[in-house]
DRENDO-1510 file (C-alpha; in Angstrom, 1 decimal, always signed):
<recs>
REC; n; res; u; v; w
REC; 1; UNK; +187.2; +56.8; +198.8 .
REC; 2; UNK; +189.8; +59.5; +198.0 .
REC; 3; UNK; +189.0; +59.4; +194.5 .
REC; 4; UNK; +185.2; +59.9; +195.2 .
REC; 5; UNK; +185.9; +62.6; +197.4 .
REC; 6; UNK; +188.2; +64.2; +194.7 .
REC; 7; UNK; +185.3; +63.9; +192.1 .
REC; 8; UNK; +182.9; +65.4; +194.5 .
REC; 9; UNK; +185.1; +68.5; +195.3 .
REC; 10; UNK; +186.1; +69.1; +191.6 .
REC; 11; UNK; +184.2; +72.2; +190.8 .
REC; 12; UNK; +185.4; +72.5; +187.4 .
REC; 13; UNK; +182.4; +70.3; +185.9 .
REC; 14; UNK; +178.8; +69.7; +187.2 .
REC; 15; UNK; +178.8; +67.1; +189.8 .
REC; 16; UNK; +177.0; +64.6; +187.7 .
REC; 17; UNK; +179.4; +65.1; +184.6 .
REC; 18; UNK; +182.1; +63.4; +187.2 .
REC; 19; UNK; +180.2; +60.2; +187.5 .
REC; 20; UNK; +179.7; +59.3; +183.9 .
REC; 21; UNK; +181.7; +56.2; +183.9 .
REC; 22; UNK; +179.5; +53.1; +184.5 .
REC; 23; UNK; +180.6; +50.9; +187.3 .
REC; 24; UNK; +181.1; +47.2; +186.5 .
REC; 25; UNK; +179.3; +45.9; +189.8 .
REC; 26; UNK; +175.6; +46.5; +188.8 .
REC; 27; UNK; +175.4; +49.5; +190.7 .
REC; 28; UNK; +174.6; +53.2; +190.1 .
REC; 29; UNK; +175.5; +56.2; +192.4 .
REC; 30; UNK; +173.0; +59.1; +192.7 .
REC; 31; UNK; +172.9; +62.1; +194.5 .
REC; 32; UNK; +170.3; +64.0; +196.9 .
REC; 33; UNK; +169.8; +67.4; +196.2 .
REC; 34; UNK; +172.0; +68.3; +199.2 .
REC; 35; UNK; +174.7; +66.3; +197.7 .
REC; 36; UNK; +174.7; +63.0; +199.5 .
REC; 37; UNK; +175.6; +59.9; +197.7 .
REC; 38; UNK; +173.3; +57.0; +197.6 .
REC; 39; UNK; +174.3; +53.8; +195.9 .
REC; 40; UNK; +171.6; +51.9; +194.1 .
REC; 41; UNK; +171.2; +48.7; +191.9 .
REC; 42; UNK; +171.4; +49.4; +188.3 .
REC; 43; UNK; +167.8; +49.8; +187.0 .
REC; 44; UNK; +166.8; +51.6; +190.3 .
REC; 45; UNK; +163.8; +54.0; +189.8 .
REC; 46; UNK; +162.6; +57.1; +191.7 .
REC; 47; UNK; +160.4; +55.0; +193.9 .
REC; 48; UNK; +163.8; +52.7; +194.7 .
REC; 49; UNK; +165.7; +56.0; +195.9 .
REC; 50; UNK; +162.7; +57.3; +197.9 .
REC; 51; UNK; +162.7; +53.8; +199.7 .
REC; 52; UNK; +166.2; +54.1; +200.2 .
REC; 53; UNK; +166.2; +57.3; +201.9 .
REC; 54; UNK; +163.4; +56.2; +204.2 .
REC; 55; UNK; +160.5; +54.0; +204.2 .
REC; 56; UNK; +157.9; +56.7; +204.8 .
REC; 57; UNK; +159.4; +58.8; +202.0 .
REC; 58; UNK; +158.6; +55.6; +199.9 .
REC; 59; UNK; +155.4; +55.2; +200.8 .
REC; 60; UNK; +154.1; +58.6; +200.2 .
REC; 61; UNK; +156.2; +59.3; +196.9 .
REC; 62; UNK; +154.1; +60.4; +194.0 .
REC; 63; UNK; +157.2; +61.5; +191.8 .
REC; 64; UNK; +160.2; +63.2; +191.6 .
REC; 65; UNK; +162.5; +65.5; +189.7 .
REC; 66; UNK; +165.8; +64.1; +188.1 .
REC; 67; UNK; +168.4; +66.5; +187.2 .
REC; 68; UNK; +165.7; +69.3; +187.8 .
REC; 69; UNK; +163.2; +67.6; +185.4 .
REC; 70; UNK; +159.9; +66.2; +186.4 .
REC; 71; UNK; +160.2; +62.4; +186.7 .
REC; 72; UNK; +157.5; +59.7; +187.4 .
REC; 73; UNK; +157.9; +57.3; +190.2 .
REC; 74; UNK; +159.0; +54.4; +187.6 .
REC; 75; UNK; +161.4; +56.4; +185.9 .
REC; 76; UNK; +164.9; +54.6; +185.8 .
REC; 77; UNK; +167.7; +56.5; +187.3 .
REC; 78; UNK; +171.3; +56.7; +185.8 .
REC; 79; UNK; +174.6; +57.0; +187.1 .
REC; 80; UNK; +175.1; +60.5; +188.4 .
REC; 81; UNK; +171.7; +61.7; +188.7 .
REC; 82; UNK; +170.5; +64.2; +191.2 .
REC; 83; UNK; +167.1; +63.0; +192.5 .
REC; 84; UNK; +164.5; +64.9; +194.5 .
REC; 85; UNK; +161.6; +63.2; +196.0 .
REC; 86; UNK; +158.1; +64.7; +195.6 .
REC; 87; UNK; +155.4; +63.5; +198.3 .
REC; 88; UNK; +151.7; +63.6; +198.7 .
REC; 89; UNK; +150.0; +63.1; +202.3 .
REC; 90; UNK; +147.3; +61.0; +200.6 .
REC; 91; UNK; +149.4; +59.0; +198.4 .
REC; 92; UNK; +149.1; +55.1; +199.3 .
REC; 93; UNK; +151.3; +52.2; +198.0 .
REC; 94; UNK; +149.8; +50.4; +195.0 .
REC; 95; UNK; +150.2; +46.9; +194.0 .
REC; 96; UNK; +151.5; +47.8; +190.5 .
REC; 97; UNK; +154.6; +49.5; +192.3 .
REC; 98; UNK; +155.9; +45.7; +193.1 .
REC; 99; UNK; +156.4; +45.3; +189.5 .
REC; 100; UNK; +158.8; +48.0; +188.8 .
REC; 101; UNK; +160.8; +48.5; +192.0 .
REC; 102; UNK; +164.2; +46.9; +191.9 .
REC; 103; UNK; +165.2; +46.9; +195.6 .
REC; 104; UNK; +164.0; +44.7; +198.2 .
REC; 105; UNK; +163.6; +47.7; +200.6 .
REC; 106; UNK; +160.1; +48.8; +199.9 .
REC; 107; UNK; +158.6; +45.2; +200.3 .
REC; 108; UNK; +158.3; +45.4; +204.2 .
REC; 109; UNK; +156.4; +48.7; +203.9 .
REC; 110; UNK; +154.6; +48.2; +200.9 .
REC; 111; UNK; +153.2; +44.7; +201.1 .
REC; 112; UNK; +151.3; +44.5; +204.2 .
REC; 113; UNK; +149.7; +48.0; +203.4 .
REC; 114; UNK; +148.7; +46.7; +200.0 .
REC; 115; UNK; +147.3; +43.3; +201.8 .
REC; 116; UNK; +145.3; +45.3; +204.4 .
REC; 117; UNK; +143.8; +47.7; +201.8 .
REC; 118; UNK; +142.3; +44.6; +199.7 .
REC; 119; UNK; +139.1; +43.1; +200.9 .
REC; 120; UNK; +138.5; +39.6; +202.1 .
REC; 121; UNK; +136.2; +37.8; +200.0 .
REC; 122; UNK; +135.7; +34.1; +200.0 .
REC; 123; UNK; +137.4; +32.0; +197.2 .
REC; 124; UNK; +136.4; +28.6; +196.1 .
REC; 125; UNK; +139.7; +26.3; +196.2 .
REC; 126; UNK; +138.0; +23.3; +194.8 .
REC; 127; UNK; +136.8; +21.9; +197.8 .
REC; 128; UNK; +135.9; +24.6; +200.3 .
REC; 129; UNK; +135.2; +28.3; +200.5 .
REC; 130; UNK; +138.3; +30.1; +202.0 .
REC; 131; UNK; +137.3; +33.1; +203.9 .
REC; 132; UNK; +140.8; +34.4; +204.5 .
REC; 133; UNK; +141.8; +34.8; +201.0 .
REC; 134; UNK; +142.2; +38.4; +199.4 .
REC; 135; UNK; +141.1; +39.5; +195.8 .
REC; 136; UNK; +143.0; +42.0; +194.0 .
REC; 137; UNK; +146.4; +42.0; +192.4 .
REC; 138; UNK; +148.5; +42.3; +195.6 .
REC; 139; UNK; +150.8; +39.5; +196.0 .
</recs>
């Protein structure tokens, strides 16, 4: 922790440059615009970052800014990135989100909402019509 604190307090280089070394544990370290450090799994996306901050932030995430550049919710983050989350009130979780998130954090919030938004339709299971099945691409 002492080394981490020293790196964060080093004002001779931009904060992101202090974290160019790649951790061997399969994790990355990214920052909020306020300078708070967040640990995420390697391959994490802007959406993973949003859910890591708070579930409601993830559910309304519409994109972000990575190092002050516009970024899509599926853009992969890198060690030392500074990430800002952009939200929209009318944003809803989508089934395809489950295909690119790397953390388990969004699952409790997005899967139930996704399931509730999918209409119930009878499905033939080979013997009977199952009226409790759902159509669509939600898992």
